C-alpha positions as CSV (number, residue, x, y, z in Angstrom):
1,L,46.7,-30.3,-57.0
2,S,49.0,-31.1,-60.3
3,Q,51.4,-28.3,-61.8
4,T,49.4,-27.5,-64.9
5,K,46.0,-27.2,-62.7
6,F,47.8,-24.8,-60.0
7,D,49.3,-22.8,-63.0
8,A,45.8,-22.5,-64.6
9,V,44.6,-21.1,-61.3
10,V,47.2,-18.8,-60.9
11,D,47.0,-17.6,-64.4
12,F,43.0,-17.0,-63.4
13,T,43.8,-15.1,-60.5
14,Y,46.3,-13.0,-61.8
15,N,44.2,-11.9,-64.8
16,L,41.1,-11.5,-62.4
17,G,42.2,-10.9,-58.8
18,A,42.0,-12.7,-55.7
19,G,38.5,-11.2,-55.0
20,A,36.8,-12.8,-58.4
21,L,38.9,-16.3,-57.5
22,S,37.4,-15.8,-53.8
23,R,34.0,-15.5,-55.6
24,S,33.9,-18.0,-58.2
25,R,31.9,-21.2,-58.7
26,L,35.8,-22.5,-59.8
27,L,37.1,-22.2,-56.5
28,K,33.9,-23.5,-54.7
29,N,34.0,-26.6,-57.0
30,L,37.4,-27.1,-56.3
31,N,37.7,-26.8,-52.7
32,S,34.4,-29.4,-52.7
33,G,36.1,-32.0,-54.7
34,M,33.6,-31.4,-57.3
35,T,33.9,-31.1,-61.2
36,V,35.8,-28.1,-62.6
37,A,34.1,-27.1,-65.9
38,L,34.8,-25.0,-68.8
39,K,31.6,-22.6,-67.7
40,N,33.5,-22.2,-64.2
41,F,36.0,-20.7,-66.3
42,A,34.0,-18.9,-69.0
43,D,31.6,-17.3,-66.6
44,W,34.5,-14.7,-66.4
45,N,34.4,-13.5,-70.2
46,R,32.8,-10.6,-69.8
47,A,33.7,-6.8,-69.8
48,A,31.2,-4.1,-69.0
49,G,28.7,-6.5,-69.3
50,K,29.8,-7.7,-72.7
51,V,30.9,-11.2,-73.8
52,V,34.6,-10.4,-75.1
53,P,36.2,-13.0,-77.9
54,G,39.6,-12.3,-76.6
55,L,39.0,-13.2,-72.8
56,T,36.2,-16.3,-74.1
57,R,39.9,-17.7,-75.6
58,R,42.0,-17.1,-72.4
59,R,39.5,-18.5,-70.0
60,T,39.3,-21.6,-72.6
61,E,43.2,-21.8,-72.7
62,E,43.0,-21.5,-68.8
63,F,40.4,-24.7,-69.0
64,N,42.3,-26.5,-71.0
65,L,45.4,-25.7,-69.2
66,F,43.6,-27.3,-65.9
67,S,41.7,-30.2,-67.7
68,K,44.4,-31.9,-70.1
69,G,47.7,-30.0,-69.0
70,E,48.0,-28.2,-72.3
71,Y,49.9,-24.8,-72.0
72,G,48.5,-22.6,-74.9
73,A,50.1,-20.4,-77.3
């Protein structure tokens, strides 16, 4: 992985835990060489079953770091 891809996966894991990463389509796609899409990050934008705008922003920033190498604010 490039440094920015690694950083995005570490940020995701730090915020959600290794268990969430191990169950994620994000890791499955990454390990199988398939495309990692925004949806793979955005699937994890809920708390208590409800979409949380702040989590949606965080997952989008992680995806942008992963896909474009763009560090967020």
